[in-house]
C-alpha positions in Angstrom: -35.2 -26.0 60.5 -37.2 -22.9 60.6 -35.2 -19.5 61.7 -36.0 -18.1 64.8 -37.4 -14.5 64.7 -35.1 -11.5 65.3 -34.9 -10.1 68.8 -37.5 -7.4 69.2 -36.8 -3.8 70.2 -37.8 -4.6 73.8 -35.5 -7.6 74.0 -32.6 -5.7 72.7 -32.8 -3.0 75.2 -33.6 -5.8 78.0 -30.3 -7.4 76.8 -28.1 -4.3 76.7 -29.7 -3.4 80.3 -28.8 -6.8 81.9 -25.4 -6.5 80.3 -24.5 -3.2 81.8 -25.6 -4.8 85.2 -22.9 -7.3 84.7 -24.8 -10.4 83.9 -23.3 -13.5 81.9 -24.7 -14.4 78.5 -26.0 -17.4 80.0 -27.9 -15.6 82.7 -29.2 -12.8 80.1 -30.2 -15.9 77.6 -32.2 -17.5 80.7 -33.8 -14.3 81.6 -34.9 -13.3 78.0 -35.6 -16.8 77.1 -33.4 -16.9 73.9 -30.3 -19.0 73.1 -27.0 -17.9 74.5 -25.5 -17.6 70.9 -28.2 -15.1 69.8 -27.4 -12.8 72.9 -23.6 -13.7 71.9 -24.2 -12.3 68.6 -26.3 -9.5 69.4 -23.7 -8.3 72.0 -20.7 -8.6 69.4 -22.6 -5.9 67.0 -25.6 -4.3 68.6 -25.9 -1.7 65.9 -25.3 -4.4 62.9 -27.7 -6.7 64.4 -29.9 -8.1 61.8 -28.7 -6.0 59.0 -26.3 -8.1 57.3 -27.1 -8.5 53.6 -27.3 -12.2 52.5 -24.5 -13.0 50.1 -25.2 -14.8 46.7 -24.2 -15.0 43.2 -24.7 -11.5 41.4 -27.1 -11.3 38.6 -25.8 -11.9 35.1 -28.3 -9.4 33.5 -29.2 -6.0 34.5 -32.9 -5.0 35.1 -32.7 -2.8 32.0 -31.8 -5.5 29.7 -34.3 -7.8 31.4 -36.7 -5.2 30.1 -35.3 -5.2 26.7 -35.6 -9.0 26.4 -39.2 -9.0 27.4 -39.9 -6.2 25.2 -38.4 -8.0 22.2 -40.6 -11.0 23.2 -43.7 -9.1 23.2 -43.1 -7.7 19.8 -42.6 -11.0 17.9 -43.5 -14.4 19.9 -42.1 -16.2 17.2 -38.5 -15.3 17.9 -36.0 -18.1 19.2 -34.0 -17.3 22.3 -31.0 -17.2 20.2 -32.7 -14.3 17.9 -33.7 -12.4 20.9 -30.2 -12.5 22.3 -28.5 -11.3 19.0 -31.4 -8.3 18.9 -30.9 -7.2 22.5 -27.1 -7.7 22.6 -27.4 -9.7 25.6 -24.1 -11.2 26.9 -25.8 -14.7 28.2 -26.9 -18.0 27.0 -30.1 -18.6 25.5 -31.2 -20.5 28.5 -30.6 -17.6 30.5 -32.9 -15.5 28.2 -35.5 -18.5 28.5 -35.2 -18.2 32.2 -35.8 -14.3 32.4 -39.1 -14.8 30.4 -40.2 -17.9 32.5 -39.6 -15.9 35.4 -42.1 -13.0 35.1 -45.4 -14.6 35.7 -47.7 -12.3 34.7 -46.3 -10.4 31.6 -44.5 -12.8 29.6 -46.3 -16.0 30.5 -49.3 -14.4 28.9 -47.4 -13.6 25.8 -46.4 -17.5 25.6 -49.9 -18.7 26.9 -48.5 -21.0 29.3 -45.8 -22.5 26.9 -42.2 -22.7 28.1 -40.8 -22.8 24.4 -39.6 -19.7 22.4 -40.1 -21.5 19.3 -43.7 -21.1 19.2 -45.2 -20.6 15.7 -46.5 -17.1 14.9 -50.1 -16.4 15.2 -51.8 -14.8 12.3 -52.8 -11.3 12.4 
């Protein structure tokens, strides 16, 4: 099920005015054309509506370490993920290092030419 769009500035102002006039949340919802729970959540905290940051697991690797890993891969494509981990001093598993390189579409996939493996043979110079 898709999320509904956030309240527009016009709708927010209209809800505040109707609330000041003493209308119930159900009446405001009918007037604005939105669900009453949307009106309820907006009226609880009008200033903070739509600003809540979504929670999630924190990143294991910093952006700087991620750049160092990608640089090590670019310098020598024949290195294994364990070798890259040792070179960069990353405190994560080799799978996490592979995942970092696979997630960067344009830069690292060109390095590996579409291969997912880190154990690709070295190309002759």
